[in-house]
DRENLUMMI-840599 format. One record per atom (N, C-alpha, C, O, CB): residue in one letter; atom name; x, y, z. Coordinates in steps of 0.05 Angstrom, whole numbers, plus 5000, padded with zeros to 4 digits. Glycine has a CB too. Example, Ala and Ser with C-alpha at 12.3 -4.5 7.8 and 13.67 -1.06 7.14 Angstrom:
<"a"; "N"; <5264; 4886; 5156>> <"a"; "CA"; <5246; 4910; 5156>> <"a"; "C"; <5264; 4934; 5156>> <"a"; "O"; <5285; 4934; 5169>> <"a"; "CB"; <5226; 4911; 5181>> <"s"; "N"; <5257; 4955; 5142>> <"s"; "CA"; <5273; 4979; 5143>> <"s"; "C"; <5258; 5001; 5157>> <"s"; "O"; <5268; 5023; 5161>> <"s"; "CB"; <5282; 4988; 5114>> 
! end
This chain:
<"m"; "N"; <2879; 2826; 2673>> <"m"; "CA"; <2863; 2832; 2649>> <"m"; "C"; <2855; 2813; 2635>> <"m"; "O"; <2835; 2816; 2622>> <"m"; "CB"; <2875; 2847; 2632>> <"t"; "N"; <2867; 2789; 2635>> <"t"; "CA"; <2856; 2759; 2632>> <"t"; "C"; <2843; 2753; 2644>> <"t"; "O"; <2822; 2747; 2633>> <"t"; "CB"; <2868; 2740; 2633>> <"e"; "N"; <2843; 2750; 2673>> <"e"; "CA"; <2831; 2746; 2689>> <"e"; "C"; <2799; 2753; 2681>> <"e"; "O"; <2784; 2735; 2676>> <"e"; "CB"; <2843; 2757; 2708>> <"e"; "N"; <2792; 2779; 2681>> <"e"; "CA"; <2773; 2793; 2681>> <"e"; "C"; <2759; 2783; 2665>> <"e"; "O"; <2736; 2776; 2669>> <"e"; "CB"; <2776; 2814; 2677>> <"f"; "N"; <2781; 2778; 2635>> <"f"; "CA"; <2768; 2770; 2608>> <"f"; "C"; <2743; 2735; 2624>> <"f"; "O"; <2719; 2731; 2628>> <"f"; "CB"; <2803; 2759; 2577>> <"v"; "N"; <2759; 2725; 2627>> <"v"; "CA"; <2750; 2689; 2638>> <"v"; "C"; <2723; 2692; 2653>> <"v"; "O"; <2700; 2685; 2646>> <"v"; "CB"; <2776; 2673; 2665>> <"e"; "N"; <2734; 2706; 2680>> <"e"; "CA"; <2706; 2723; 2697>> <"e"; "C"; <2687; 2725; 2684>> <"e"; "O"; <2666; 2712; 2686>> <"e"; "CB"; <2708; 2750; 2706>> <"d"; "N"; <2693; 2751; 2660>> <"d"; "CA"; <2670; 2740; 2648>> <"d"; "C"; <2646; 2730; 2630>> <"d"; "O"; <2622; 2732; 2624>> <"d"; "CB"; <2667; 2743; 2653>> <"f"; "N"; <2673; 2715; 2623>> <"f"; "CA"; <2656; 2695; 2592>> <"f"; "C"; <2645; 2664; 2613>> <"f"; "O"; <2630; 2648; 2603>> <"f"; "CB"; <2691; 2680; 2555>> <"g"; "N"; <2655; 2663; 2636>> <"g"; "CA"; <2660; 2641; 2659>> <"g"; "C"; <2658; 2619; 2638>> <"g"; "O"; <2669; 2628; 2617>> <"g"; "CB"; <2636; 2638; 2688>> <"v"; "N"; <2649; 2592; 2634>> <"v"; "CA"; <2663; 2576; 2623>> <"v"; "C"; <2664; 2576; 2591>> <"v"; "O"; <2681; 2563; 2580>> <"v"; "CB"; <2654; 2553; 2633>> <"r"; "N"; <2651; 2586; 2582>> <"r"; "CA"; <2658; 2599; 2551>> <"r"; "C"; <2682; 2600; 2542>> <"r"; "O"; <2686; 2601; 2518>> <"r"; "CB"; <2651; 2625; 2547>> <"a"; "N"; <2708; 2598; 2563>> <"a"; "CA"; <2733; 2612; 2564>> <"a"; "C"; <2742; 2604; 2583>> <"a"; "O"; <2730; 2600; 2605>> <"a"; "CB"; <2736; 2637; 2564>> <"s"; "N"; <2778; 2598; 2576>> <"s"; "CA"; <2789; 2581; 2591>> <"s"; "C"; <2816; 2603; 2586>> <"s"; "O"; <2813; 2620; 2569>> <"s"; "CB"; <2788; 2546; 2582>> <"y"; "N"; <2846; 2600; 2606>> <"y"; "CA"; <2869; 2614; 2602>> <"y"; "C"; <2883; 2602; 2585>> <"y"; "O"; <2865; 2593; 2571>> <"y"; "CB"; <2882; 2620; 2623>> <"k"; "N"; <2901; 2594; 2578>> <"k"; "CA"; <2929; 2575; 2559>> <"k"; "C"; <2932; 2597; 2555>> <"k"; "O"; <2921; 2617; 2546>> <"k"; "CB"; <2928; 2550; 2530>> <"e"; "N"; <2961; 2588; 2569>> <"e"; "CA"; <2984; 2613; 2559>> <"e"; "C"; <3000; 2600; 2534>> <"e"; "O"; <3011; 2578; 2540>> <"e"; "CB"; <3010; 2621; 2588>> <"l"; "N"; <3002; 2606; 2515>> <"l"; "CA"; <3025; 2606; 2493>> <"l"; "C"; <3053; 2617; 2496>> <"l"; "O"; <3063; 2639; 2498>> <"l"; "CB"; <3016; 2621; 2470>> <"v"; "N"; <3062; 2587; 2498>> <"v"; "CA"; <3094; 2600; 2516>> <"v"; "C"; <3112; 2606; 2481>> <"v"; "O"; <3115; 2592; 2461>> <"v"; "CB"; <3118; 2562; 2545>> <"g"; "N"; <3119; 2626; 2487>> <"g"; "CA"; <3143; 2629; 2465>> <"g"; "C"; <3134; 2645; 2436>> <"g"; "O"; <3145; 2648; 2414>> <"g"; "CB"; <3154; 2595; 2456>> <"c"; "N"; <3103; 2656; 2450>> <"c"; "CA"; <3078; 2677; 2424>> <"c"; "C"; <3080; 2700; 2443>> <"c"; "O"; <3086; 2701; 2467>> <"c"; "CB"; <3032; 2663; 2417>> <"g"; "N"; <3074; 2722; 2424>> <"g"; "CA"; <3071; 2746; 2433>> <"g"; "C"; <3039; 2758; 2412>> <"g"; "O"; <3018; 2746; 2414>> <"g"; "CB"; <3103; 2764; 2429>> <"h"; "N"; <3042; 2776; 2399>> <"h"; "CA"; <3021; 2800; 2404>> <"h"; "C"; <3009; 2783; 2373>> <"h"; "O"; <2988; 2790; 2362>> <"h"; "CB"; <3035; 2843; 2405>> <"s"; "N"; <3030; 2757; 2360>> <"s"; "CA"; <3016; 2744; 2334>> <"s"; "C"; <3016; 2711; 2344>> <"s"; "O"; <3028; 2695; 2331>> <"s"; "CB"; <3037; 2749; 2300>> <"p"; "N"; <3006; 2704; 2361>> <"p"; "CA"; <3005; 2670; 2360>> <"p"; "C"; <3018; 2661; 2328>> <"p"; "O"; <3039; 2651; 2320>> <"p"; "CB"; <2966; 2657; 2364>> <"m"; "N"; <2992; 2671; 2314>> <"m"; "CA"; <2984; 2646; 2283>> <"m"; "C"; <3010; 2646; 2276>> <"m"; "O"; <3024; 2627; 2268>> <"m"; "CB"; <2960; 2658; 2250>> <"i"; "N"; <3016; 2665; 2280>> <"i"; "CA"; <3046; 2664; 2259>> <"i"; "C"; <3073; 2660; 2278>> <"i"; "O"; <3092; 2652; 2264>> <"i"; "CB"; <3052; 2699; 2238>> <"d"; "N"; <3076; 2662; 2293>> <"d"; "CA"; <3096; 2649; 2333>> <"d"; "C"; <3100; 2616; 2330>> <"d"; "O"; <3117; 2598; 2330>> <"d"; "CB"; <3066; 2653; 2375>> <"d"; "N"; <3081; 2619; 2329>> <"d"; "CA"; <3074; 2576; 2331>> <"d"; "C"; <3046; 2559; 2329>> <"d"; "O"; <3037; 2543; 2345>> <"d"; "CB"; <3081; 2563; 2363>> <"l"; "N"; <3038; 2570; 2304>> <"l"; "CA"; <3018; 2566; 2294>> <"l"; "C"; <3008; 2534; 2297>> <"l"; "O"; <2986; 2532; 2287>> <"l"; "CB"; <3021; 2577; 2269>> <"d"; "N"; <3016; 2514; 2304>> <"d"; "CA"; <3018; 2504; 2313>> <"d"; "C"; <3006; 2488; 2343>> <"d"; "O"; <2991; 2469; 2346>> <"d"; "CB"; <3031; 2512; 2307>> <"q"; "N"; <3022; 2512; 2365>> <"q"; "CA"; <3018; 2503; 2391>> <"q"; "C"; <2984; 2525; 2391>> <"q"; "O"; <2971; 2525; 2413>> <"q"; "CB"; <3050; 2512; 2416>> <"v"; "N"; <2972; 2541; 2369>> <"v"; "CA"; <2959; 2539; 2382>> <"v"; "C"; <2918; 2525; 2373>> <"v"; "O"; <2895; 2522; 2382>> <"v"; "CB"; <2968; 2565; 2391>> <"i"; "N"; <2939; 2518; 2348>> <"i"; "CA"; <2916; 2488; 2342>> <"i"; "C"; <2920; 2471; 2364>> <"i"; "O"; <2900; 2461; 2374>> <"i"; "CB"; <2923; 2465; 2312>> <"k"; "N"; <2929; 2469; 2367>> <"k"; "CA"; <2930; 2454; 2403>> <"k"; "C"; <2921; 2467; 2417>> <"k"; "O"; <2903; 2454; 2428>> <"k"; "CB"; <2954; 2449; 2419>> <"a"; "N"; <2922; 2481; 2423>> <"a"; "CA"; <2912; 2499; 2451>> <"a"; "C"; <2871; 2494; 2449>> <"a"; "O"; <2855; 2487; 2466>> <"a"; "CB"; <2925; 2546; 2445>> <"m"; "N"; <2866; 2505; 2408>> <"m"; "CA"; <2842; 2500; 2401>> <"m"; "C"; <2833; 2478; 2402>> <"m"; "O"; <2809; 2479; 2409>> <"m"; "CB"; <2837; 2507; 2383>> <"e"; "N"; <2840; 2458; 2399>> <"e"; "CA"; <2834; 2429; 2410>> <"e"; "C"; <2811; 2417; 2424>> <"e"; "O"; <2789; 2407; 2425>> <"e"; "CB"; <2852; 2423; 2425>> <"d"; "N"; <2835; 2428; 2436>> <"d"; "CA"; <2843; 2424; 2467>> <"d"; "C"; <2814; 2434; 2474>> <"d"; "O"; <2795; 2419; 2473>> <"d"; "CB"; <2873; 2444; 2482>> <"f"; "N"; <2812; 2461; 2482>> <"f"; "CA"; <2785; 2467; 2488>> <"f"; "C"; <2773; 2464; 2481>> <"f"; "O"; <2754; 2463; 2497>> <"f"; "CB"; <2778; 2480; 2492>> <"f"; "N"; <2762; 2456; 2442>> <"f"; "CA"; <2737; 2442; 2436>> <"f"; "C"; <2732; 2414; 2440>> <"f"; "O"; <2712; 2403; 2430>> <"f"; "CB"; <2733; 2446; 2412>> <"r"; "N"; <2748; 2403; 2452>> <"r"; "CA"; <2746; 2380; 2455>> <"r"; "C"; <2740; 2379; 2488>> <"r"; "O"; <2726; 2360; 2495>> <"r"; "CB"; <2771; 2365; 2443>> <"d"; "N"; <2749; 2398; 2510>> <"d"; "CA"; <2745; 2397; 2524>> <"d"; "C"; <2708; 2412; 2538>> <"d"; "O"; <2695; 2406; 2558>> <"d"; "CB"; <2769; 2401; 2527>> <"n"; "N"; <2705; 2428; 2521>> <"n"; "CA"; <2680; 2447; 2537>> <"n"; "C"; <2644; 2434; 2508>> <"n"; "O"; <2621; 2443; 2512>> <"n"; "CB"; <2696; 2502; 2533>> 
! end
């Protein structure tokens, strides 16, 4: 399913696995979420 989302959104999306996070990544590891977002915004 993830691959389909990335394919549909093209360059506006990328896949980043958040290690140790479940269905609530902002609660599980907010710092990791923020880093992934900062990297995405910087690179796109």
